[in-house]
C-alpha positions in Angstrom: 0.0 0.0 0.0 2.8 2.4 0.9 4.6 1.5 -2.3 1.4 2.2 -4.3 0.9 5.6 -2.6 4.6 6.5 -3.3 4.2 5.6 -7.0 1.0 7.6 -7.2 2.7 10.6 -5.7 5.7 10.2 -7.9 3.4 10.1 -11.0 1.7 13.2 -9.8 5.0 15.1 -10.1 6.3 13.6 -13.3 3.3 13.2 -15.5 1.5 16.0 -17.3 2.1 19.2 -19.2 5.4 21.0 -18.5 3.5 24.1 -17.2 1.3 21.9 -15.0 4.3 20.1 -13.5 6.0 23.4 -12.6 2.8 24.6 -11.0 2.4 21.3 -9.0 6.0 21.5 -7.6 5.5 25.2 -6.7 2.2 24.6 -5.1 3.5 21.6 -3.1 6.5 23.4 -1.7 4.5 26.6 -1.1 1.8 24.8 0.8 4.4 23.3 3.2 6.2 26.7 3.6 2.9 28.6 3.9 1.7 26.2 6.5 4.8 27.0 8.5 4.2 30.7 8.0 0.5 30.4 9.0 1.5 28.5 12.2 4.0 31.2 13.1 1.4 33.9 12.4 -1.2 32.2 14.6 1.3 31.9 17.5 2.4 35.5 17.1 -1.0 37.0 17.4 -1.7 36.1 21.1 1.9 36.7 21.9 1.7 40.2 20.4 -1.6 41.0 22.2 -0.1 39.9 25.5 3.0 42.2 24.8 0.9 45.3 24.1 -3.0 44.9 24.3 -5.9 44.4 22.1 -6.4 48.1 21.5 -2.8 48.9 20.6 -2.7 45.8 18.3 -5.8 47.2 16.6 -3.9 50.5 16.1 -1.1 48.5 14.4 -3.5 46.7 12.2 -5.3 49.9 11.2 -2.1 51.8 10.5 -0.8 48.9 8.4 -4.0 49.0 6.4 -3.8 52.8 5.8 -0.1 52.6 4.8 -1.0 49.6 2.6 -3.1 52.0 0.6 0.1 53.6 -0.8 0.8 50.3 -2.5 -0.7 51.8 -5.7 2.3 54.1 -6.0 4.1 51.3 -7.9 1.5 52.3 -10.5 1.0 48.6 -11.3 4.7 48.1 -12.4 5.1 45.0 -10.3 2.3 43.2 -12.2 3.3 44.8 -15.5 6.9 43.4 -15.0 5.4 40.0 -14.1 3.6 39.7 -17.4 6.3 41.3 -19.6 9.0 39.1 -18.0 6.9 36.0 -18.5 6.5 36.9 -22.2 10.2 37.7 -22.7 11.2 34.4 -21.0 8.7 32.4 -23.1 10.6 33.8 -26.2 14.0 33.3 -24.6 15.0 37.0 -24.7 17.3 37.4 -21.7 18.5 40.9 -22.7 14.9 42.2 -22.7 14.3 40.5 -19.3 17.2 42.3 -17.7 16.2 45.6 -19.2 12.7 45.2 -17.9 13.9 44.4 -14.4 16.5 47.2 -14.3 14.1 49.8 -15.5 11.4 48.7 -13.1 13.8 49.1 -10.1 14.8 52.6 -11.1 11.3 53.8 -11.8 9.9 52.5 -8.6 12.8 53.9 -6.6 12.2 57.3 -8.0 8.5 57.1 -7.3 8.8 55.9 -3.7 11.5 58.5 -2.9 9.2 61.4 -4.0 6.2 59.9 -2.2 8.2 59.4 1.1 9.3 63.1 1.1 5.8 64.3 0.5 4.3 62.0 3.2 7.0 63.0 5.7 5.9 66.6 5.3 2.2 65.9 5.3 2.6 63.8 8.5 3.1 66.9 10.6 -0.4 68.1 9.8 -2.3 64.8 10.4 -3.9 64.1 13.7 -3.6 60.3 13.9 -5.4 60.1 17.2 -8.6 61.2 15.4 -8.0 59.0 12.4 -7.6 56.0 14.7 -10.4 57.1 17.1 -8.0 56.5 20.0 -5.9 58.6 22.4 -4.1 55.6 24.1 -0.8 56.4 22.3 0.8 59.9 22.8 0.7 62.0 19.5 4.5 62.4 19.2 5.1 58.6 19.5 2.2 57.9 17.2 3.7 60.2 14.5 7.0 58.4 14.8 5.4 55.0 14.5 3.6 56.1 11.3 6.8 57.4 9.8 8.6 54.1 10.6 5.7 52.0 9.1 5.6 54.2 6.0 9.4 54.2 5.5 9.5 50.4 5.8 6.7 50.1 3.3 8.5 52.3 0.7 11.6 50.1 1.0 9.6 46.9 0.7 7.8 48.3 -2.4 11.2 48.3 -4.0 12.4 45.0 -2.7 9.2 43.3 -3.7 10.2 43.5 -7.3 12.1 40.3 -6.6 8.7 38.6 -6.0 7.5 39.7 -9.4 10.6 38.3 -11.0 10.4 34.9 -9.1 6.7 34.6 -10.0 7.5 35.2 -13.7 10.2 32.5 -13.5 7.7 30.0 -12.1 9.6 30.0 -8.8 6.9 31.1 -6.4 7.9 28.6 -3.7 11.1 30.7 -3.2 8.8 33.7 -2.3 7.3 31.5 0.4 10.7 30.7 1.7 11.5 34.4 2.1 8.2 35.1 3.8 8.5 32.2 6.2 12.0 33.3 7.3 10.8 36.9 7.7 7.8 35.7 9.9 10.0 33.5 11.9 12.4 36.4 12.6 9.4 38.5 13.7 8.2 35.8 16.1 11.6 35.4 17.7 12.0 39.2 18.1 8.6 39.6 19.7 9.3 36.7 22.1 12.5 38.4 23.1 10.6 41.7 23.6 8.2 40.0 25.9 11.0 38.8 28.0 13.2 41.9 28.1 11.0 45.0 27.7 7.7 46.4 28.9 4.9 46.5 26.4 5.6 49.1 23.7 3.8 49.7 20.4 6.9 51.4 19.1 9.1 48.4 19.8 6.5 46.1 18.2 6.4 48.2 15.1 10.2 48.2 14.8 10.3 44.4 15.0 7.5 43.8 12.6 8.7 46.2 9.9 12.6 46.0 10.0 13.2 42.3 10.2 11.2 41.4 6.9 13.3 44.2 5.1 16.6 42.6 6.3 15.4 39.2 5.0 14.3 40.7 1.6 17.6 42.5 1.2 19.6 39.3 1.8 17.3 37.4 -0.6 17.6 40.0 -3.4 21.4 40.0 -3.1 21.5 36.2 -3.1 19.2 35.6 -6.0 20.6 38.2 -8.4 24.2 37.4 -7.6 24.1 33.6 -7.2 20.9 31.9 -8.5 19.8 34.2 -11.4 23.0 36.1 -12.3 21.8 36.3 -16.0 18.9 38.5 -14.8 20.9 40.7 -12.5 19.7 44.4 -12.8 22.2 47.0 -13.9 22.0 50.8 -14.3 23.6 50.4 -17.7 20.6 48.4 -18.9 18.0 51.0 -17.8 16.0 52.0 -20.8 13.0 54.3 -20.4 11.8 53.2 -23.8 10.8 50.0 -22.1 9.0 52.0 -19.5 6.3 52.7 -22.0 5.2 49.1 -22.4 5.6 48.5 -18.6 3.5 51.5 -17.8 1.0 50.8 -20.5 0.1 47.4 -18.9 1.1 48.6 -15.4 -1.2 51.6 -15.7 -4.1 49.3 -16.1 -3.0 47.2 -13.1 -2.7 50.5 -11.3 -6.4 51.0 -11.5 -7.0 47.4 -10.5 -4.9 47.9 -7.4 -6.8 51.1 -6.4 -10.0 49.2 -6.8 -8.7 46.3 -4.7 -7.5 48.8 -2.2 -10.8 50.4 -1.8 -12.6 47.1 -1.7 -10.4 45.1 0.6 -8.3 47.6 2.6 -11.0 50.0 3.9 -12.7 47.7 6.3 -10.3 48.4 9.2 -10.9 52.2 8.9 -14.7 51.7 8.8 -14.5 49.4 11.8 -12.2 51.7 13.9 -14.3 54.7 13.1 -17.6 52.9 14.0 -16.5 50.8 17.0 -12.8 51.7 17.9 -9.4 49.9 17.6 -10.4 47.1 19.9 -13.1 45.9 17.5 -10.5 46.0 14.7 -8.6 43.3 16.6 -11.7 41.1 16.9 -12.5 41.6 13.2 -9.0 40.8 12.0 -8.6 37.8 14.3 -11.8 36.3 12.8 -10.5 37.0 9.3 -7.0 35.6 10.2 -8.4 32.2 11.0 -10.7 31.8 8.0 -8.3 33.4 5.6 -6.2 30.2 5.9 -8.6 28.9 3.3 -8.0 31.9 1.0 -4.2 31.5 1.6 -4.2 27.9 0.6 -6.2 28.6 -2.6 -4.0 31.5 -3.5 -1.0 29.2 -3.2 -2.6 26.8 -5.6 -3.5 29.6 -8.0 -0.3 31.7 -7.9 1.9 29.5 -10.3 -0.9 29.8 -12.9 -0.7 33.5 -13.4 2.6 33.4 -15.4 1.5 30.0 -16.8 -1.7 31.6 -18.2 0.4 34.3 -19.8 2.6 31.7 -21.4 -0.3 29.5 -22.6 -2.3 32.5 -24.0 0.8 33.8 -25.9 1.0 30.3 -27.5 -2.7 30.1 -28.1 -3.0 27.0 -25.9 -6.6 27.6 -24.7 -7.2 23.9 -24.3 -4.7 23.7 -21.5 -6.2 26.8 -19.8 -9.7 25.2 -19.9 -8.4 22.0 -18.3 -6.8 24.0 -15.5 -10.0 25.9 -14.9 -12.0 22.7 -14.4 -9.4 21.5 -11.8 -9.4 24.9 -10.0 -13.2 24.8 -9.5 -12.9 21.3 -8.1 -10.3 22.6 -5.6 -12.6 25.6 -4.9 -15.6 23.4 -4.0 -13.4 21.2 -1.8 -11.9 24.1 0.1 -15.4 25.6 0.5 -16.5 22.4 2.4 -13.3 22.6 4.5 -14.2 26.3 5.3 -17.6 25.3 6.8 -16.0 22.5 8.8 -13.5 25.1 10.2 -16.6 27.3 11.0 -18.1 24.5 13.1 -14.9 24.0 15.1 -14.0 27.7 15.3 -15.4 28.3 18.8 -13.0 25.6 20.1 -10.1 26.9 18.0 -10.5 30.5 19.3 -10.8 29.3 22.9 -7.5 27.2 22.6 -5.8 29.9 20.5 -6.7 33.1 22.4 -7.9 31.8 25.7 -10.3 34.3 27.4 -8.5 37.4 26.1 -10.6 37.8 22.9 -14.2 36.7 22.2 -15.2 36.3 18.5 -19.0 36.1 17.9 -20.2 33.1 15.9 -22.3 35.3 13.5 -19.0 37.2 12.6 -17.3 33.8 12.0 -20.2 32.7 9.7 -20.1 35.8 7.6 -16.3 35.7 7.5 -16.4 32.1 6.2 -18.7 33.1 3.3 -16.5 36.1 2.7 -13.3 34.1 2.2 -15.2 31.6 0.0 -16.2 34.5 -2.2 -12.6 35.7 -2.4 -11.5 32.3 -3.6 -14.3 32.2 -6.2 -13.2 35.6 -7.6 -9.6 34.6 -7.6 -10.0 32.0 -10.4 -11.3 34.4 -13.2 -9.1 37.2 -11.9 -5.9 35.2 -12.3 -6.7 34.5 -16.0 -7.7 38.0 -17.0 -4.7 39.4 -15.1 -2.3 36.9 -16.7 -3.4 37.7 -20.2 -3.8 41.5 -19.5 -7.5 41.8 -20.3 -8.5 43.8 -17.2 -10.5 46.8 -18.5 -13.8 45.1 -17.4 -12.3 44.3 -14.0 -11.4 48.0 -13.5 -15.0 49.1 -14.1 -16.2 46.4 -11.7 -13.9 47.6 -9.0 -15.0 51.2 -9.5 -18.7 50.2 -9.2 -18.1 47.9 -6.3 -16.0 50.4 -4.3 -18.7 53.0 -4.8 -21.3 50.7 -3.5 -19.3 48.9 -0.8 -17.9 51.7 1.4 -21.2 53.5 2.1 -23.0 50.2 2.4 -20.4 48.9 4.9 -20.8 52.1 7.0 -24.6 51.9 6.9 -24.9 48.2 7.6 -22.1 48.4 10.2 -24.3 50.9 12.1 -27.3 48.6 11.8 -25.8 45.2 12.3 -22.4 45.7 13.8 -19.2 44.0 12.5 -21.2 41.4 10.4 -22.8 44.3 8.5 -19.3 45.3 7.2 -18.6 41.7 6.1 -22.0 41.2 4.4 -21.4 44.3 2.3 -18.1 42.8 1.0 -19.8 39.5 0.3 -22.5 41.1 -2.0 -20.0 43.0 -4.2 -17.7 40.0 -4.5 -20.6 37.8 -5.7 -21.4 40.4 -8.3 -17.8 40.7 -9.5 -17.3 36.9 -9.6 -20.3 36.3 -11.8 -19.3 38.9 -14.3 -15.7 37.9 -14.5 -16.6 34.3 -14.8 -18.7 35.1 -17.8 -15.8 37.1 -19.3 -13.4 34.2 -18.9 -15.9 31.8 -20.6 -16.2 34.1 -23.5 -12.4 34.5 -23.9 -11.8 30.8 -23.8 -14.6 30.1 -26.3 -13.2 32.8 -28.6 -16.4 34.9 -28.7 -15.3 37.8 -26.5 -15.9 41.1 -28.1 -15.9 44.7 -26.9 -15.5 45.3 -23.2 -15.3 41.4 -22.7 -12.1 41.4 -24.7 -10.3 44.4 -23.3 
């Protein structure tokens, strides 16, 4: 029996299309590494709350979300590079690949440098106590914390170019290695803080922002000087003529990022304004548990973004259709697991958090449906993103954001935390249906007008 299982597993990794085999290996390794990362993250949450408190932890979560809004300042270049690099690699054009990488580094460095200076000046005029609906942290310390978070974000925006490169090279598992090491470093540092210092939000922010940067710097130096020397960026190769094609595609992704930002990153602000930072902690802890389902599905899907780019460039729609069928099977399987997790969630929260935090079951129920909807939308999104037909997605994000924010505020006032989640669910269902129709039209070669843009 053991021999039969071993043979079946061996066949799973050696039989099939070349693109599928690469994806399988990346998914397998990423699942193991992401499992480690998730375990570290779950351990880190109660440790962090015990080091500061639920309210200060909510402040950290909210500030992270706000600073995350500035992710759109890469104007979609990361996604644009991912697609252009996948196309260049499919054609075996190493020179163009290096030029795309080098040019992207320079453009994003210039952008984030200007943005940081402007934010540094603006920070003197922002009352973060009012923004966060809390006076628990002194204003001067809070301003310092915001600057540290924003500065680290700007640096990471540059360093994350490596992730786009590794994705285009079908080496997504390596990204999981980097993230796992960074998370482990954060866990160790917080543990040391709990033993040697008094609770301090400033110390917590320093640990959670600086350690991932150090890990990413080391990874960037290693991969471009050892593993992928042929793709090493160089100032001599910077060519702003290539910027036009990067920005043309990246500009479209820029609007997708803004839409995603407004749809997925505004919840913490809505919650903190309606209920305060403490409720942000409860809201995010609930999401943290059930987002495991979304993380697993994203790991499964990630290798297929560049694979879709490669297949579409070679007009291999049959392979894409076969992948879609498998993805929907995985989606239904994970949906069942999500509801099983819901049933045991009260026991999980009790073991995980003790009596420090209480998560209402209705919130867990709506959060389960929410992450399932995210998984559903991920399938068509990865295809249209991979082949660059994202105009319809942009329009959907604009409409959804215009509906979601006021609806989340209104329903939040009426129904509490679950009202915010239900608002997200409704817009995700709408987007998933429309994007699924678009993908079906594209794969059947009858997409015209907005469906083919």
